[in-house]
N, C-alpha and C positions, 0 to 999 in steps of 0.2 A: 638087184645089185647090192653087194654088202657095203656097209658103211665103214668097215675097218679094212679097206683095201689099200695096199701100198701104191705109191705113185706109179710105179712101173706097171702094175696091173691096170691102173686107171687109164693109162695111155692105150693099152690094148683094148680096153672096154669102151674107149671113146666112140667107137663105131656103134656101140649098143647104148648110147646115151638116151 
């Protein structure tokens, strides 16, 4: 996971936390 990810991408990546 990148550390410079927008909030929007973060929500989609929530499943990959």
